[in-house]
PyMOL Python script that loads the backbone (N, CA, C, O; Angstrom):
from pymol import cmd

cmd.read_pdbstr("""\
ATOM      1  N   MET A   1       7.740 211.364  75.757  1.00  0.00           N
ATOM      2  CA  MET A   1       9.073 210.988  75.322  1.00  0.00           C
ATOM      3  C   MET A   1       9.334 209.550  75.191  1.00  0.00           C
ATOM      4  O   MET A   1       9.342 208.804  76.170  1.00  0.00           O
ATOM      5  N   HIS A   2       9.520 209.207  74.149  1.00  0.00           N
ATOM      6  CA  HIS A   2       9.863 207.486  73.964  1.00  0.00           C
ATOM      7  C   HIS A   2      11.098 207.354  74.336  1.00  0.00           C
ATOM      8  O   HIS A   2      11.757 208.279  73.861  1.00  0.00           O
ATOM      9  N   ILE A   3      11.854 206.501  75.085  1.00  0.00           N
ATOM     10  CA  ILE A   3      13.121 205.908  75.511  1.00  0.00           C
ATOM     11  C   ILE A   3      13.054 204.467  74.903  1.00  0.00           C
ATOM     12  O   ILE A   3      12.185 203.660  75.235  1.00  0.00           O
ATOM     13  N   ASP A   4      14.038 204.204  73.986  1.00  0.00           N
ATOM     14  CA  ASP A   4      14.106 202.961  73.617  1.00  0.00           C
ATOM     15  C   ASP A   4      14.922 202.014  74.783  1.00  0.00           C
ATOM     16  O   ASP A   4      15.944 202.319  75.398  1.00  0.00           O
ATOM     17  N   PRO A   5      14.149 200.810  74.872  1.00  0.00           N
ATOM     18  CA  PRO A   5      14.979 199.926  76.046  1.00  0.00           C
ATOM     19  C   PRO A   5      15.963 199.439  75.693  1.00  0.00           C
ATOM     20  O   PRO A   5      16.769 199.079  76.551  1.00  0.00           O
ATOM     21  N   PHE A   6      16.204 199.284  74.522  1.00  0.00           N
ATOM     22  CA  PHE A   6      17.234 198.394  73.684  1.00  0.00           C
ATOM     23  C   PHE A   6      18.251 199.447  72.952  1.00  0.00           C
ATOM     24  O   PHE A   6      18.176 199.385  71.725  1.00  0.00           O
ATOM     25  N   PRO A   7      18.965 200.174  73.339  1.00  0.00           N
ATOM     26  CA  PRO A   7      19.557 201.076  72.863  1.00  0.00           C
ATOM     27  C   PRO A   7      20.718 200.459  71.596  1.00  0.00           C
ATOM     28  O   PRO A   7      21.390 199.449  71.801  1.00  0.00           O
ATOM     29  N   LYS A   8      20.770 201.005  70.715  1.00  0.00           N
ATOM     30  CA  LYS A   8      21.640 200.717  69.605  1.00  0.00           C
ATOM     31  C   LYS A   8      23.189 200.728  69.908  1.00  0.00           C
ATOM     32  O   LYS A   8      23.606 201.790  70.370  1.00  0.00           O
ATOM     33  N   PRO A   9      23.973 199.866  69.750  1.00  0.00           N
ATOM     34  CA  PRO A   9      25.274 199.995  70.263  1.00  0.00           C
ATOM     35  C   PRO A   9      26.098 200.990  69.627  1.00  0.00           C
ATOM     36  O   PRO A   9      25.798 201.161  68.445  1.00  0.00           O
ATOM     37  N   PHE A  10      27.125 201.756  70.091  1.00  0.00           N
ATOM     38  CA  PHE A  10      27.971 202.809  70.036  1.00  0.00           C
ATOM     39  C   PHE A  10      28.655 202.537  68.776  1.00  0.00           C
ATOM     40  O   PHE A  10      29.273 201.474  68.711  1.00  0.00           O
ATOM     41  N   SER A  11      28.651 203.479  67.547  1.00  0.00           N
ATOM     42  CA  SER A  11      29.618 202.988  66.425  1.00  0.00           C
ATOM     43  C   SER A  11      30.102 204.225  66.101  1.00  0.00           C
ATOM     44  O   SER A  11      29.418 205.247  66.049  1.00  0.00           O
ATOM     45  N   CYS A  12      31.336 204.139  65.873  1.00  0.00           N
ATOM     46  CA  CYS A  12      32.184 205.499  65.217  1.00  0.00           C
ATOM     47  C   CYS A  12      31.955 205.523  63.873  1.00  0.00           C
ATOM     48  O   CYS A  12      32.220 204.515  63.218  1.00  0.00           O
ATOM     49  N   THR A  13      31.557 206.391  63.403  1.00  0.00           N
ATOM     50  CA  THR A  13      31.618 206.884  61.942  1.00  0.00           C
ATOM     51  C   THR A  13      32.705 207.850  61.146  1.00  0.00           C
ATOM     52  O   THR A  13      32.918 208.058  59.952  1.00  0.00           O
ATOM     53  N   GLU A  14      33.306 208.353  62.409  1.00  0.00           N
ATOM     54  CA  GLU A  14      34.455 209.098  61.933  1.00  0.00           C
ATOM     55  C   GLU A  14      35.871 208.082  62.423  1.00  0.00           C
ATOM     56  O   GLU A  14      36.167 207.397  63.402  1.00  0.00           O
ATOM     57  N   LYS A  15      36.524 208.466  61.065  1.00  0.00           N
ATOM     58  CA  LYS A  15      37.926 207.732  61.180  1.00  0.00           C
ATOM     59  C   LYS A  15      38.493 208.921  62.296  1.00  0.00           C
ATOM     60  O   LYS A  15      38.069 210.076  62.331  1.00  0.00           O
ATOM     61  N   PRO A  16      39.781 208.228  63.388  1.00  0.00           N
ATOM     62  CA  PRO A  16      40.419 208.680  64.365  1.00  0.00           C
ATOM     63  C   PRO A  16      41.768 209.343  63.331  1.00  0.00           C
ATOM     64  O   PRO A  16      42.438 208.792  62.457  1.00  0.00           O
ATOM     65  N   ASP A  17      41.797 210.754  63.880  1.00  0.00           N
ATOM     66  CA  ASP A  17      42.772 211.307  63.492  1.00  0.00           C
ATOM     67  C   ASP A  17      44.208 211.362  64.183  1.00  0.00           C
ATOM     68  O   ASP A  17      44.601 212.187  65.008  1.00  0.00           O
ATOM     69  N   ILE A  18      44.969 210.155  63.579  1.00  0.00           N
ATOM     70  CA  ILE A  18      46.578 209.981  64.494  1.00  0.00           C
ATOM     71  C   ILE A  18      47.444 210.087  63.392  1.00  0.00           C
ATOM     72  O   ILE A  18      47.237 209.804  62.212  1.00  0.00           O
ATOM     73  N   ASP A  19      48.734 210.666  64.106  1.00  0.00           N
ATOM     74  CA  ASP A  19      49.683 211.260  63.301  1.00  0.00           C
ATOM     75  C   ASP A  19      50.653 209.937  63.378  1.00  0.00           C
ATOM     76  O   ASP A  19      50.813 209.494  64.515  1.00  0.00           O
ATOM     77  N   TYR A  20      51.323 209.248  62.302  1.00  0.00           N
ATOM     78  CA  TYR A  20      52.079 208.350  61.887  1.00  0.00           C
ATOM     79  C   TYR A  20      53.439 208.696  61.853  1.00  0.00           C
ATOM     80  O   TYR A  20      53.589 209.763  61.258  1.00  0.00           O
ATOM     81  N   PRO A  21      54.615 208.149  62.309  1.00  0.00           N
ATOM     82  CA  PRO A  21      54.462 206.793  62.959  1.00  0.00           C
ATOM     83  C   PRO A  21      54.057 207.538  64.195  1.00  0.00           C
ATOM     84  O   PRO A  21      54.007 208.763  64.309  1.00  0.00           O
ATOM     85  N   CYS A  22      53.732 206.506  65.239  1.00  0.00           N
ATOM     86  CA  CYS A  22      53.310 206.565  66.462  1.00  0.00           C
ATOM     87  C   CYS A  22      53.317 205.364  67.660  1.00  0.00           C
ATOM     88  O   CYS A  22      53.021 204.261  67.201  1.00  0.00           O
ATOM     89  N   PRO A  23      53.575 205.382  68.972  1.00  0.00           N
ATOM     90  CA  PRO A  23      53.429 204.243  69.631  1.00  0.00           C
ATOM     91  C   PRO A  23      51.977 203.979  69.572  1.00  0.00           C
ATOM     92  O   PRO A  23      51.137 204.870  69.447  1.00  0.00           O
ATOM     93  N   TRP A  24      51.628 202.292  69.698  1.00  0.00           N
ATOM     94  CA  TRP A  24      50.426 202.058  69.735  1.00  0.00           C
ATOM     95  C   TRP A  24      49.844 200.837  70.674  1.00  0.00           C
ATOM     96  O   TRP A  24      50.333 199.761  70.330  1.00  0.00           O
ATOM     97  N   THR A  25      48.953 200.737  71.737  1.00  0.00           N
ATOM     98  CA  THR A  25      49.106 199.992  72.752  1.00  0.00           C
ATOM     99  C   THR A  25      47.747 199.060  72.341  1.00  0.00           C
ATOM    100  O   THR A  25      46.627 199.546  72.181  1.00  0.00           O
ATOM    101  N   TYR A  26      48.017 197.886  72.228  1.00  0.00           N
ATOM    102  CA  TYR A  26      46.740 197.116  72.374  1.00  0.00           C
ATOM    103  C   TYR A  26      46.757 196.286  73.518  1.00  0.00           C
ATOM    104  O   TYR A  26      47.781 195.724  73.906  1.00  0.00           O
ATOM    105  N   LYS A  27      45.561 196.185  74.119  1.00  0.00           N
ATOM    106  CA  LYS A  27      45.319 195.368  75.476  1.00  0.00           C
ATOM    107  C   LYS A  27      44.652 193.966  74.839  1.00  0.00           C
ATOM    108  O   LYS A  27      43.678 193.835  74.098  1.00  0.00           O
ATOM    109  N   VAL A  28      45.535 192.995  75.403  1.00  0.00           N
ATOM    110  CA  VAL A  28      45.043 191.504  74.537  1.00  0.00           C
ATOM    111  C   VAL A  28      44.864 190.346  75.674  1.00  0.00           C
ATOM    112  O   VAL A  28      45.799 189.767  76.228  1.00  0.00           O
ATOM    113  N   ILE A  29      43.539 190.137  75.898  1.00  0.00           N
ATOM    114  CA  ILE A  29      43.117 189.186  76.508  1.00  0.00           C
ATOM    115  C   ILE A  29      42.777 187.795  75.984  1.00  0.00           C
ATOM    116  O   ILE A  29      42.181 187.611  74.923  1.00  0.00           O
ATOM    117  N   GLY A  30      43.186 186.852  76.779  1.00  0.00           N
ATOM    118  CA  GLY A  30      43.361 185.304  76.439  1.00  0.00           C
ATOM    119  C   GLY A  30      43.245 184.514  77.624  1.00  0.00           C
ATOM    120  O   GLY A  30      42.689 185.035  78.591  1.00  0.00           O
ATOM    121  N   MET A  31      43.685 183.316  77.717  1.00  0.00           N
ATOM    122  CA  MET A  31      43.667 182.208  78.629  1.00  0.00           C
ATOM    123  C   MET A  31      45.230 181.819  79.132  1.00  0.00           C
ATOM    124  O   MET A  31      45.464 181.265  80.206  1.00  0.00           O
ATOM    125  N   SER A  32      45.818 182.047  78.566  1.00  0.00           N
ATOM    126  CA  SER A  32      47.456 181.707  78.553  1.00  0.00           C
ATOM    127  C   SER A  32      48.410 183.028  78.238  1.00  0.00           C
ATOM    128  O   SER A  32      48.462 183.587  77.142  1.00  0.00           O
ATOM    129  N   GLU A  33      48.992 183.330  79.166  1.00  0.00           N
ATOM    130  CA  GLU A  33      50.095 184.658  78.941  1.00  0.00           C
ATOM    131  C   GLU A  33      51.201 184.049  77.922  1.00  0.00           C
ATOM    132  O   GLU A  33      51.690 184.891  77.168  1.00  0.00           O
ATOM    133  N   ASP A  34      51.543 183.086  77.818  1.00  0.00           N
ATOM    134  CA  ASP A  34      52.583 182.093  76.966  1.00  0.00           C
ATOM    135  C   ASP A  34      51.993 182.039  75.610  1.00  0.00           C
ATOM    136  O   ASP A  34      52.728 182.271  74.650  1.00  0.00           O
ATOM    137  N   ALA A  35      50.897 181.793  75.452  1.00  0.00           N
ATOM    138  CA  ALA A  35      49.946 181.525  74.450  1.00  0.00           C
ATOM    139  C   ALA A  35      49.820 182.996  73.758  1.00  0.00           C
ATOM    140  O   ALA A  35      50.146 183.226  72.594  1.00  0.00           O
ATOM    141  N   LEU A  36      49.301 183.936  74.659  1.00  0.00           N
ATOM    142  CA  LEU A  36      49.166 185.385  74.092  1.00  0.00           C
ATOM    143  C   LEU A  36      50.498 185.839  73.584  1.00  0.00           C
ATOM    144  O   LEU A  36      50.416 186.525  72.564  1.00  0.00           O
ATOM    145  N   LYS A  37      51.745 185.620  74.057  1.00  0.00           N
ATOM    146  CA  LYS A  37      53.210 186.101  73.562  1.00  0.00           C
ATOM    147  C   LYS A  37      53.316 185.277  72.316  1.00  0.00           C
ATOM    148  O   LYS A  37      53.830 185.952  71.423  1.00  0.00           O
ATOM    149  N   LYS A  38      53.042 184.171  71.967  1.00  0.00           N
ATOM    150  CA  LYS A  38      53.344 183.497  70.614  1.00  0.00           C
ATOM    151  C   LYS A  38      52.293 184.206  69.603  1.00  0.00           C
ATOM    152  O   LYS A  38      52.699 184.706  68.554  1.00  0.00           O
ATOM    153  N   ALA A  39      51.113 184.224  69.915  1.00  0.00           N
ATOM    154  CA  ALA A  39      50.148 184.989  69.150  1.00  0.00           C
ATOM    155  C   ALA A  39      50.818 186.376  68.551  1.00  0.00           C
ATOM    156  O   ALA A  39      50.801 186.710  67.367  1.00  0.00           O
ATOM    157  N   ILE A  40      51.265 186.925  69.378  1.00  0.00           N
ATOM    158  CA  ILE A  40      52.094 188.317  69.491  1.00  0.00           C
ATOM    159  C   ILE A  40      52.958 188.461  68.274  1.00  0.00           C
ATOM    160  O   ILE A  40      52.867 189.141  67.251  1.00  0.00           O
ATOM    161  N   ALA A  41      54.096 187.321  68.869  1.00  0.00           N
ATOM    162  CA  ALA A  41      55.008 186.979  67.771  1.00  0.00           C
ATOM    163  C   ALA A  41      54.483 186.689  66.359  1.00  0.00           C
ATOM    164  O   ALA A  41      54.891 187.208  65.321  1.00  0.00           O
ATOM    165  N   THR A  42      53.646 185.902  66.472  1.00  0.00           N
ATOM    166  CA  THR A  42      53.215 185.612  65.173  1.00  0.00           C
ATOM    167  C   THR A  42      52.410 186.521  64.301  1.00  0.00           C
ATOM    168  O   THR A  42      52.297 186.330  63.091  1.00  0.00           O
ATOM    169  N   VAL A  43      51.915 187.407  64.873  1.00  0.00           N
ATOM    170  CA  VAL A  43      51.287 188.659  64.010  1.00  0.00           C
ATOM    171  C   VAL A  43      52.034 189.673  63.958  1.00  0.00           C
ATOM    172  O   VAL A  43      51.917 190.246  62.874  1.00  0.00           O
ATOM    173  N   ILE A  44      52.762 190.158  64.659  1.00  0.00           N
ATOM    174  CA  ILE A  44      53.611 191.103  64.778  1.00  0.00           C
ATOM    175  C   ILE A  44      54.978 191.098  63.983  1.00  0.00           C
ATOM    176  O   ILE A  44      55.417 192.040  63.322  1.00  0.00           O
ATOM    177  N   GLY A  45      55.548 189.909  64.162  1.00  0.00           N
ATOM    178  CA  GLY A  45      56.684 189.232  63.561  1.00  0.00           C
ATOM    179  C   GLY A  45      58.099 190.136  64.403  1.00  0.00           C
ATOM    180  O   GLY A  45      58.355 190.359  65.586  1.00  0.00           O
ATOM    181  N   GLU A  46      58.720 190.442  63.218  1.00  0.00           N
ATOM    182  CA  GLU A  46      60.127 191.289  63.488  1.00  0.00           C
ATOM    183  C   GLU A  46      60.230 192.403  64.135  1.00  0.00           C
ATOM    184  O   GLU A  46      61.294 192.784  64.623  1.00  0.00           O
ATOM    185  N   SER A  47      59.004 193.118  64.217  1.00  0.00           N
ATOM    186  CA  SER A  47      58.836 194.471  64.404  1.00  0.00           C
ATOM    187  C   SER A  47      59.302 194.575  66.101  1.00  0.00           C
ATOM    188  O   SER A  47      59.235 193.553  66.784  1.00  0.00           O
ATOM    189  N   GLU A  48      59.759 195.845  66.692  1.00  0.00           N
ATOM    190  CA  GLU A  48      59.928 195.672  67.914  1.00  0.00           C
ATOM    191  C   GLU A  48      58.762 196.024  68.989  1.00  0.00           C
ATOM    192  O   GLU A  48      58.109 197.063  68.892  1.00  0.00           O
ATOM    193  N   VAL A  49      58.567 195.127  69.963  1.00  0.00           N
ATOM    194  CA  VAL A  49      57.303 195.235  70.551  1.00  0.00           C
ATOM    195  C   VAL A  49      57.534 195.179  72.224  1.00  0.00           C
ATOM    196  O   VAL A  49      58.326 194.356  72.682  1.00  0.00           O
ATOM    197  N   LEU A  50      56.911 195.960  72.970  1.00  0.00           N
ATOM    198  CA  LEU A  50      57.080 196.051  74.529  1.00  0.00           C
ATOM    199  C   LEU A  50      55.917 195.190  74.954  1.00  0.00           C
ATOM    200  O   LEU A  50      54.839 195.427  74.410  1.00  0.00           O
ATOM    201  N   ILE A  51      55.974 194.343  75.740  1.00  0.00           N
ATOM    202  CA  ILE A  51      54.943 193.265  76.456  1.00  0.00           C
ATOM    203  C   ILE A  51      55.116 193.746  77.898  1.00  0.00           C
ATOM    204  O   ILE A  51      56.213 193.933  78.423  1.00  0.00           O
ATOM    205  N   THR A  52      53.846 193.943  78.530  1.00  0.00           N
ATOM    206  CA  THR A  52      53.976 194.341  79.710  1.00  0.00           C
ATOM    207  C   THR A  52      52.472 193.238  80.267  1.00  0.00           C
ATOM    208  O   THR A  52      51.450 193.030  79.613  1.00  0.00           O
ATOM    209  N   PRO A  53      52.791 192.744  81.536  1.00  0.00           N
ATOM    210  CA  PRO A  53      51.609 191.996  81.965  1.00  0.00           C
ATOM    211  C   PRO A  53      50.427 193.025  82.372  1.00  0.00           C
ATOM    212  O   PRO A  53      50.833 194.113  82.781  1.00  0.00           O
ATOM    213  N   SER A  54      49.131 192.857  82.325  1.00  0.00           N
ATOM    214  CA  SER A  54      48.260 193.945  82.907  1.00  0.00           C
ATOM    215  C   SER A  54      47.200 193.400  83.902  1.00  0.00           C
ATOM    216  O   SER A  54      46.812 194.148  84.799  1.00  0.00           O
ATOM    217  N   HIS A  55      46.752 192.251  83.804  1.00  0.00           N
ATOM    218  CA  HIS A  55      45.923 191.708  84.837  1.00  0.00           C
ATOM    219  C   HIS A  55      45.598 190.380  84.658  1.00  0.00           C
ATOM    220  O   HIS A  55      45.706 189.868  83.544  1.00  0.00           O
ATOM    221  N   THR A  56      45.155 189.663  85.764  1.00  0.00           N
ATOM    222  CA  THR A  56      44.680 188.209  85.699  1.00  0.00           C
ATOM    223  C   THR A  56      43.222 188.193  86.606  1.00  0.00           C
ATOM    224  O   THR A  56      43.059 188.607  87.754  1.00  0.00           O
ATOM    225  N   SER A  57      42.319 187.628  85.769  1.00  0.00           N
ATOM    226  CA  SER A  57      41.223 187.278  86.623  1.00  0.00           C
ATOM    227  C   SER A  57      41.216 186.670  87.861  1.00  0.00           C
ATOM    228  O   SER A  57      42.169 185.921  88.081  1.00  0.00           O
ATOM    229  N   SER A  58      40.335 186.808  88.778  1.00  0.00           N
ATOM    230  CA  SER A  58      40.423 186.570  90.158  1.00  0.00           C
ATOM    231  C   SER A  58      40.303 185.033  90.509  1.00  0.00           C
ATOM    232  O   SER A  58      40.658 184.525  91.573  1.00  0.00           O
ATOM    233  N   GLY A  59      39.735 184.376  89.420  1.00  0.00           N
ATOM    234  CA  GLY A  59      39.963 182.598  89.116  1.00  0.00           C
ATOM    235  C   GLY A  59      40.963 182.317  88.463  1.00  0.00           C
ATOM    236  O   GLY A  59      41.070 181.114  88.224  1.00  0.00           O
ATOM    237  N   GLY A  60      42.037 183.198  87.931  1.00  0.00           N
ATOM    238  CA  GLY A  60      43.067 182.851  87.119  1.00  0.00           C
ATOM    239  C   GLY A  60      42.744 182.240  85.922  1.00  0.00           C
ATOM    240  O   GLY A  60      43.564 181.481  85.406  1.00  0.00           O
ATOM    241  N   LYS A  61      41.527 182.486  85.328  1.00  0.00           N
ATOM    242  CA  LYS A  61      41.274 181.965  84.186  1.00  0.00           C
ATOM    243  C   LYS A  61      41.404 182.463  83.120  1.00  0.00           C
ATOM    244  O   LYS A  61      41.382 181.760  82.110  1.00  0.00           O
ATOM    245  N   TYR A  62      41.593 183.950  83.055  1.00  0.00           N
ATOM    246  CA  TYR A  62      41.945 184.977  82.127  1.00  0.00           C
ATOM    247  C   TYR A  62      43.220 185.734  82.270  1.00  0.00           C
ATOM    248  O   TYR A  62      43.666 185.884  83.408  1.00  0.00           O
ATOM    249  N   CYS A  63      43.823 186.203  81.305  1.00  0.00           N
ATOM    250  CA  CYS A  63      44.599 187.077  81.888  1.00  0.00           C
ATOM    251  C   CYS A  63      44.919 188.043  80.586  1.00  0.00           C
ATOM    252  O   CYS A  63      44.874 187.651  79.420  1.00  0.00           O
ATOM    253  N   SER A  64      45.245 189.362  81.006  1.00  0.00           N
ATOM    254  CA  SER A  64      45.761 190.432  79.634  1.00  0.00           C
ATOM    255  C   SER A  64      47.090 190.801  79.700  1.00  0.00           C
ATOM    256  O   SER A  64      47.877 190.674  80.638  1.00  0.00           O
ATOM    257  N   ILE A  65      47.238 191.224  78.713  1.00  0.00           N
ATOM    258  CA  ILE A  65      48.849 191.816  78.483  1.00  0.00           C
ATOM    259  C   ILE A  65      48.443 193.088  77.636  1.00  0.00           C
ATOM    260  O   ILE A  65      47.456 193.309  76.934  1.00  0.00           O
ATOM    261  N   ASN A  66      49.523 193.824  77.943  1.00  0.00           N
ATOM    262  CA  ASN A  66      49.688 194.989  76.936  1.00  0.00           C
ATOM    263  C   ASN A  66      50.787 194.857  76.154  1.00  0.00           C
ATOM    264  O   ASN A  66      51.859 194.402  76.553  1.00  0.00           O
ATOM    265  N   VAL A  67      50.487 195.367  74.678  1.00  0.00           N
ATOM    266  CA  VAL A  67      51.448 195.277  73.831  1.00  0.00           C
ATOM    267  C   VAL A  67      51.577 196.565  72.900  1.00  0.00           C
ATOM    268  O   VAL A  67      50.770 197.003  72.080  1.00  0.00           O
ATOM    269  N   GLU A  68      52.854 197.048  73.281  1.00  0.00           N
ATOM    270  CA  GLU A  68      53.066 198.400  72.629  1.00  0.00           C
ATOM    271  C   GLU A  68      54.170 198.182  71.319  1.00  0.00           C
ATOM    272  O   GLU A  68      55.239 197.573  71.338  1.00  0.00           O
ATOM    273  N   VAL A  69      53.580 198.829  70.300  1.00  0.00           N
ATOM    274  CA  VAL A  69      54.399 198.953  68.943  1.00  0.00           C
ATOM    275  C   VAL A  69      53.999 200.266  68.638  1.00  0.00           C
ATOM    276  O   VAL A  69      53.002 200.956  68.853  1.00  0.00           O
ATOM    277  N   VAL A  70      55.530 200.458  67.838  1.00  0.00           N
ATOM    278  CA  VAL A  70      55.123 201.978  67.070  1.00  0.00           C
ATOM    279  C   VAL A  70      54.919 201.252  65.550  1.00  0.00           C
ATOM    280  O   VAL A  70      55.596 200.385  64.997  1.00  0.00           O
ATOM    281  N   LEU A  71      53.770 201.933  65.134  1.00  0.00           N
ATOM    282  CA  LEU A  71      52.832 201.921  63.972  1.00  0.00           C
ATOM    283  C   LEU A  71      53.264 203.057  62.910  1.00  0.00           C
ATOM    284  O   LEU A  71      53.465 204.250  63.141  1.00  0.00           O
ATOM    285  N   GLU A  72      53.365 202.256  61.486  1.00  0.00           N
ATOM    286  CA  GLU A  72      54.105 203.434  60.602  1.00  0.00           C
ATOM    287  C   GLU A  72      52.713 204.011  59.972  1.00  0.00           C
ATOM    288  O   GLU A  72      52.708 205.214  59.712  1.00  0.00           O
ATOM    289  N   ASP A  73      51.391 203.163  59.673  1.00  0.00           N
ATOM    290  CA  ASP A  73      50.252 203.585  59.120  1.00  0.00           C
ATOM    291  C   ASP A  73      49.168 202.827  59.523  1.00  0.00           C
ATOM    292  O   ASP A  73      49.100 201.810  60.214  1.00  0.00           O
ATOM    293  N   ASP A  74      48.141 203.659  58.839  1.00  0.00           N
ATOM    294  CA  ASP A  74      46.419 203.247  59.627  1.00  0.00           C
ATOM    295  C   ASP A  74      46.489 201.435  59.174  1.00  0.00           C
ATOM    296  O   ASP A  74      46.107 200.511  59.892  1.00  0.00           O
ATOM    297  N   GLU A  75      47.036 201.335  57.915  1.00  0.00           N
ATOM    298  CA  GLU A  75      46.733 199.863  57.349  1.00  0.00           C
ATOM    299  C   GLU A  75      47.405 199.064  58.392  1.00  0.00           C
ATOM    300  O   GLU A  75      46.561 198.349  58.932  1.00  0.00           O
ATOM    301  N   THR A  76      48.706 198.875  58.949  1.00  0.00           N
ATOM    302  CA  THR A  76      49.573 198.355  59.839  1.00  0.00           C
ATOM    303  C   THR A  76      48.299 197.914  61.029  1.00  0.00           C
ATOM    304  O   THR A  76      47.823 196.809  61.288  1.00  0.00           O
ATOM    305  N   ARG A  77      48.029 199.142  61.541  1.00  0.00           N
ATOM    306  CA  ARG A  77      47.268 199.394  62.879  1.00  0.00           C
ATOM    307  C   ARG A  77      45.854 198.508  62.727  1.00  0.00           C
ATOM    308  O   ARG A  77      45.857 197.689  63.645  1.00  0.00           O
ATOM    309  N   LEU A  78      44.891 198.396  62.076  1.00  0.00           N
ATOM    310  CA  LEU A  78      44.085 197.816  61.684  1.00  0.00           C
ATOM    311  C   LEU A  78      44.349 195.994  61.019  1.00  0.00           C
ATOM    312  O   LEU A  78      43.649 194.984  61.088  1.00  0.00           O
ATOM    313  N   ARG A  79      45.394 196.217  60.544  1.00  0.00           N
ATOM    314  CA  ARG A  79      45.817 194.404  60.267  1.00  0.00           C
ATOM    315  C   ARG A  79      46.156 194.100  61.600  1.00  0.00           C
ATOM    316  O   ARG A  79      45.394 193.434  62.301  1.00  0.00           O
ATOM    317  N   TYR A  80      47.353 194.579  62.057  1.00  0.00           N
ATOM    318  CA  TYR A  80      47.514 194.212  63.521  1.00  0.00           C
ATOM    319  C   TYR A  80      46.713 193.824  64.406  1.00  0.00           C
ATOM    320  O   TYR A  80      47.006 192.893  65.157  1.00  0.00           O
ATOM    321  N   TYR A  81      45.182 194.682  64.493  1.00  0.00           N
ATOM    322  CA  TYR A  81      44.107 194.451  65.379  1.00  0.00           C
ATOM    323  C   TYR A  81      43.269 193.170  64.623  1.00  0.00           C
ATOM    324  O   TYR A  81      42.844 192.226  65.289  1.00  0.00           O
ATOM    325  N   GLN A  82      43.126 193.242  63.470  1.00  0.00           N
ATOM    326  CA  GLN A  82      42.511 191.903  62.916  1.00  0.00           C
ATOM    327  C   GLN A  82      43.090 190.765  63.018  1.00  0.00           C
ATOM    328  O   GLN A  82      42.462 189.738  63.277  1.00  0.00           O
ATOM    329  N   ASN A  83      44.406 190.804  62.820  1.00  0.00           N
ATOM    330  CA  ASN A  83      45.210 189.127  63.133  1.00  0.00           C
ATOM    331  C   ASN A  83      45.024 188.858  64.458  1.00  0.00           C
ATOM    332  O   ASN A  83      44.412 187.842  64.788  1.00  0.00           O
ATOM    333  N   LEU A  84      45.406 189.523  65.163  1.00  0.00           N
ATOM    334  CA  LEU A  84      45.328 189.568  67.045  1.00  0.00           C
ATOM    335  C   LEU A  84      43.874 189.088  66.974  1.00  0.00           C
ATOM    336  O   LEU A  84      43.753 187.863  66.963  1.00  0.00           O
ATOM    337  N   LYS A  85      43.091 189.588  66.940  1.00  0.00           N
ATOM    338  CA  LYS A  85      41.390 189.296  67.284  1.00  0.00           C
ATOM    339  C   LYS A  85      41.217 187.851  66.564  1.00  0.00           C
ATOM    340  O   LYS A  85      40.605 186.977  67.178  1.00  0.00           O
ATOM    341  N   ASN A  86      41.685 187.611  65.419  1.00  0.00           N
ATOM    342  CA  ASN A  86      41.375 186.183  64.557  1.00  0.00           C
ATOM    343  C   ASN A  86      42.050 185.109  65.087  1.00  0.00           C
ATOM    344  O   ASN A  86      41.930 183.988  64.593  1.00  0.00           O
ATOM    345  N   HIS A  87      43.009 185.415  66.399  1.00  0.00           N
ATOM    346  CA  HIS A  87      44.103 184.404  66.478  1.00  0.00           C
ATOM    347  C   HIS A  87      43.430 183.245  67.496  1.00  0.00           C
ATOM    348  O   HIS A  87      42.711 183.774  68.343  1.00  0.00           O
ATOM    349  N   ALA A  88      43.496 181.987  67.583  1.00  0.00           N
ATOM    350  CA  ALA A  88      42.766 181.212  68.163  1.00  0.00           C
ATOM    351  C   ALA A  88      43.322 181.449  70.035  1.00  0.00           C
ATOM    352  O   ALA A  88      42.464 181.228  70.890  1.00  0.00           O
ATOM    353  N   ALA A  89      44.353 181.768  70.365  1.00  0.00           N
ATOM    354  CA  ALA A  89      44.915 182.264  71.866  1.00  0.00           C
ATOM    355  C   ALA A  89      43.961 183.369  71.989  1.00  0.00           C
ATOM    356  O   ALA A  89      43.371 183.468  73.065  1.00  0.00           O
ATOM    357  N   VAL A  90      43.788 183.961  71.338  1.00  0.00           N
ATOM    358  CA  VAL A  90      43.127 185.663  71.969  1.00  0.00           C
ATOM    359  C   VAL A  90      41.681 185.683  72.097  1.00  0.00           C
ATOM    360  O   VAL A  90      40.980 185.354  71.140  1.00  0.00           O
ATOM    361  N   LYS A  91      41.276 185.975  72.996  1.00  0.00           N
ATOM    362  CA  LYS A  91      39.549 186.209  73.381  1.00  0.00           C
ATOM    363  C   LYS A  91      39.096 187.793  73.174  1.00  0.00           C
ATOM    364  O   LYS A  91      37.942 188.198  73.037  1.00  0.00           O
ATOM    365  N   VAL A  92      39.982 188.363  73.186  1.00  0.00           N
ATOM    366  CA  VAL A  92      39.405 190.071  73.047  1.00  0.00           C
ATOM    367  C   VAL A  92      40.765 190.882  72.821  1.00  0.00           C
ATOM    368  O   VAL A  92      41.793 190.734  73.483  1.00  0.00           O
ATOM    369  N   VAL A  93      40.591 191.681  71.860  1.00  0.00           N
ATOM    370  CA  VAL A  93      41.545 192.903  71.613  1.00  0.00           C
ATOM    371  C   VAL A  93      41.099 194.075  71.898  1.00  0.00           C
ATOM    372  O   VAL A  93      40.040 194.390  71.355  1.00  0.00           O
ATOM    373  N   MET A  94      41.678 194.946  72.708  1.00  0.00           N
ATOM    374  CA  MET A  94      41.029 196.655  72.799  1.00  0.00           C
ATOM    375  C   MET A  94      42.299 197.368  72.373  1.00  0.00           C
ATOM    376  O   MET A  94      42.319 198.597  72.292  1.00  0.00           O
TER     377      MET A  94
END
""", "prot")
cmd.dss("prot")
cmd.show_as("cartoon", "prot")
cmd.util.cbc("prot")
cmd.orient("prot")
């Protein structure tokens, strides 16, 4: 039996079954909570959003916040994700 020492990364080929509208939470990680909040305001705009602190690294270099917003469709969910991911203040979006 051959075991690949370098397994391929997980990839999802099926689209998730999500009933819209629905609440959705993004975890956003960056170096400054204030900068992350500004990024969220820029990306999400006027939509009602709930922002809660999540975690700060032991060295204080990184912080994460949870961003909850009600989404109306899949296009909006993916657009918010991409725009947050591409924002200079954001290091990771989950």
